[in-house]
C-alpha positions in Angstrom: -20.7 16.9 11.9 -19.4 20.2 10.8 -18.7 20.8 7.1 -16.7 23.8 6.1 -15.9 25.2 2.6 -13.0 23.3 1.0 -10.3 25.8 0.4 -9.6 27.2 -3.1 -12.4 25.4 -4.9 -16.1 26.0 -5.6 -18.1 26.2 -2.4 -20.7 23.7 -3.5 -18.1 21.0 -3.2 -17.8 20.3 0.5 -15.0 18.5 2.2 -17.3 15.6 3.0 -18.1 15.0 -0.6 -14.6 15.6 -1.9 -13.1 13.2 0.7 -15.7 10.6 0.0 -15.0 10.7 -3.7 -11.3 10.5 -3.0 -11.7 7.5 -0.7 -13.7 5.7 -3.5 -11.0 6.4 -6.1 -8.2 5.2 -3.7 -10.2 2.0 -3.0 -10.5 1.4 -6.8 -6.7 1.7 -7.1 -6.5 -1.3 -4.7 -9.0 -3.4 -6.7 -6.3 -5.6 -8.4 -4.7 -6.1 -5.0 -7.9 -7.1 -3.3 -8.8 -9.6 -6.1 -5.4 -11.2 -5.7 -5.3 -11.1 -1.9 -8.7 -10.6 -0.3 -7.2 -10.8 3.2 -5.6 -7.4 2.6 -9.1 -5.9 3.0 -8.9 -6.8 6.7 -5.4 -5.2 6.9 -6.8 -2.0 5.5 -9.7 -1.9 7.9 -7.4 -2.4 10.8 -5.1 0.4 9.5 -8.1 2.7 9.2 -9.1 2.1 12.8 -5.6 2.8 13.9 -5.5 6.0 11.9 -8.8 7.3 13.2 -7.8 6.6 16.8 -4.4 8.3 16.4 -6.1 11.3 14.7 -8.7 11.6 17.5 -6.0 11.4 20.1 -3.8 14.0 18.5 -6.8 16.4 18.1 -7.7 15.8 21.8 -4.2 17.0 22.8 -4.6 20.0 20.5 -8.2 21.1 21.1 -9.2 19.1 24.2 -11.9 17.4 22.2 -11.6 13.9 20.6 -12.4 14.9 17.0 -11.5 12.9 14.0 -10.8 14.5 10.6 -11.9 12.6 7.4 -8.4 13.3 6.0 -7.0 10.8 8.4 -8.7 8.0 6.6 -7.4 9.3 3.3 -3.9 9.4 4.6 -4.2 5.8 5.9 -5.5 4.7 2.5 -2.8 6.4 0.5 -0.1 4.8 2.7 -1.8 1.4 2.3 -2.0 1.8 -1.5 1.7 2.7 -1.9 3.1 0.0 0.5 2.0 -3.4 -0.8 3.7 -6.2 1.2 4.9 -3.9 4.0 4.5 -5.3 7.5 1.5 -4.0 9.4 3.7 -2.6 12.3 5.6 -0.5 9.8 2.5 0.8 8.2 1.2 1.8 11.7 4.4 3.5 12.5 4.3 5.4 9.2 0.7 6.4 9.8 1.6 7.7 13.2 4.4 9.8 11.7 2.1 11.1 9.0 -0.7 12.2 11.4 1.5 13.5 14.2 4.7 14.8 12.5 3.1 15.5 9.2 -0.1 17.3 10.6 -0.7 17.6 14.3 2.5 19.3 15.3 1.7 22.1 12.8 -1.7 22.8 14.4 -3.9 20.3 12.7 -5.6 19.9 9.3 -5.2 22.7 6.9 -2.1 24.1 8.6 0.5 21.5 7.6 3.1 22.6 5.1 4.0 19.0 4.1 1.7 16.3 2.7 1.2 14.0 5.7 1.0 10.8 3.7 4.4 11.6 2.1 5.9 12.1 5.5 4.7 8.7 6.5 5.8 7.1 3.2 9.3 8.5 3.5 9.6 6.9 7.0 8.2 3.6 5.6 11.0 3.4 3.1 13.5 3.7 6.0 11.8 1.1 8.1 11.3 -1.6 5.5 12.0 -2.3 1.8 8.9 -1.7 -0.3 7.7 -3.4 -3.4 8.6 -1.4 -6.5 6.6 -0.3 -8.5 3.7 -0.1 -6.1 1.1 -0.9 -8.8 0.9 -4.0 -11.0 -0.2 -3.2 -14.5 -3.8 -4.2 -14.8 -6.9 -3.2 -16.8 -8.7 -3.2 -13.4 -6.8 0.1 -12.7 -8.5 1.9 -15.6 -11.7 2.9 -13.6 -9.5 4.4 -10.9 -7.3 6.3 -13.4 -10.4 7.7 -15.2 -12.0 8.8 -11.9 -8.8 10.4 -10.8 -8.8 12.9 -13.7 -11.5 15.3 -12.2 -9.2 16.0 -9.2 -6.8 17.8 -11.6 -9.1 20.8 -11.5 -8.0 21.5 -7.9 -4.4 22.2 -8.9 -4.4 21.7 -12.6 -1.0 22.9 -13.7 0.9 21.4 -10.7 -0.8 18.0 -11.4 -0.2 18.2 -15.1 3.4 19.2 -14.4 4.2 16.1 -12.4 2.4 13.9 -15.0 4.4 15.5 -17.8 7.6 15.0 -15.8 7.0 11.3 -15.1 6.0 10.7 -18.7 9.2 12.5 -19.8 11.3 10.3 -17.6 9.7 7.1 -19.0 10.3 8.4 -22.5 14.0 9.1 -21.8 14.3 5.6 -20.3 12.6 4.2 -23.5 9.9 2.5 -21.4 6.9 4.8 -22.2 4.2 2.1 -22.5 0.7 1.8 -21.1 2.0 -0.9 -18.7 4.8 1.4 -17.5 2.4 4.3 -17.0 0.1 2.2 -14.9 2.9 0.6 -12.9 4.5 4.0 -12.1 1.1 5.4 -10.9 1.5 8.5 -13.1 -2.1 9.6 -12.7 -2.2 8.6 -9.0 0.7 11.0 -8.2 -0.5 13.7 -10.6 -4.2 13.7 -9.8 -4.5 12.6 -6.1 -1.2 13.6 -4.4 0.2 16.7 -6.2 -3.2 18.3 -6.3 -3.5 18.6 -2.5 -4.5 22.3 -2.1 -3.1 22.6 1.4 0.5 21.7 0.5 0.7 22.8 -3.2 0.8 26.4 -4.4 -2.1 27.8 -6.3 0.3 29.8 -8.5 0.0 28.2 -11.9 3.5 28.8 -13.3 5.2 27.9 -10.1 3.0 24.8 -9.6 3.8 23.6 -13.2 7.6 24.0 -12.7 7.9 22.3 -9.4 5.5 19.6 -10.5 7.5 18.9 -13.6 10.8 18.9 -11.7 9.5 16.5 -9.1 8.1 14.1 -11.7 11.1 14.0 -14.0 13.8 13.9 -11.4 12.1 11.2 -9.3 11.5 9.2 -12.5 15.1 9.5 -13.6 16.4 8.6 -10.2 14.8 5.2 -10.5 14.5 4.9 -6.7 11.0 4.3 -5.1 11.7 6.7 -2.3 12.5 9.5 -4.8 8.8 10.3 -5.5 7.7 11.0 -1.9 10.9 13.0 -1.3 10.2 15.0 -4.5 6.7 15.7 -3.4 7.9 16.9 0.1 10.5 19.2 -1.6 7.8 20.6 -3.9 5.6 21.2 -0.8 8.4 23.3 0.8 9.0 25.2 -2.4 5.3 25.8 -2.7 5.2 27.4 0.8 8.4 29.4 0.1 7.0 30.9 -3.1 3.7 31.7 -1.5 5.5 33.3 1.4 7.7 35.4 -0.9 4.7 35.9 -3.2 6.7 34.7 -6.2 4.5 34.5 -9.3 1.9 37.0 -8.1 -0.9 36.8 -5.5 -3.7 34.4 -6.2 -7.2 35.6 -5.1 -10.2 33.3 -5.3 -13.5 35.0 -4.6 -17.1 33.9 -4.4 -20.2 36.0 -4.7 -22.1 36.0 -1.4 -25.2 38.1 -0.6 -24.4 40.4 -3.5 -20.8 41.0 -2.2 -17.5 39.4 -2.9 -16.2 37.1 -0.2 -12.7 35.7 -0.1 -12.5 32.0 0.6 -10.0 31.6 3.4 -11.2 28.5 5.2 -8.7 25.7 5.5 -10.5 23.5 8.0 -11.6 20.0 7.0 -14.8 18.4 8.3 -14.5 16.5 11.6 -16.6 14.0 13.6 -17.1 15.1 17.1 -16.8 11.9 19.2 -18.2 13.6 22.3 -21.6 13.9 20.8 -21.9 17.5 21.8 
């Protein structure tokens, strides 16, 4: 297994550790669902197997090696979390779209301009009606919410922006309650989705603005599909502002052997299935 530096955060936090922590938090978001329907655990395991095979196949076509990025499991789990009640075939189709259209066609992990899970989720809304909201208000969600907060440090203002936007929408709709915040998945979107460093700009002001707009507009729209669409639009705006260098150039450096070294790696860890 090869572990590279995760882009744009401290080098002591490897991809492997970050992805493992993210998987744990995503599983905790499903705790109320698993307690209510234990059979869904098997559905998740099958979806993870499908995702890992799809990712290995896509990477084989790209690099002639059957490697499997850890991010494929994260994408599968995000889709599973946000699509309770969806038929398994639809989840598999969405996952295929996420890993192929959302990631592989752009050159693989770290090169995708769009959040793969949101690409798959957008397709899922077309294929089948989804339960809304995705989360049932439950005190069992609190551990997941609390463990989500540290992920804000990856893209703090973008994450806080979408949280503020969603809370503002709830306030305008006069439904700003703890139950409504949990049901809307405010901290799920703000801490675990909007903070993706590959698809969200590191420019603080720009991240704050596009995050807030995505949160409040999606919340006011009142349509479940509005949030993934809002995230995808914010992804495009992030890449546009970075390309035009709006908001100033962001440089993150790390001391190495007495010199400054710019962190430019965007590769995620992968498992080499060939054993070489």
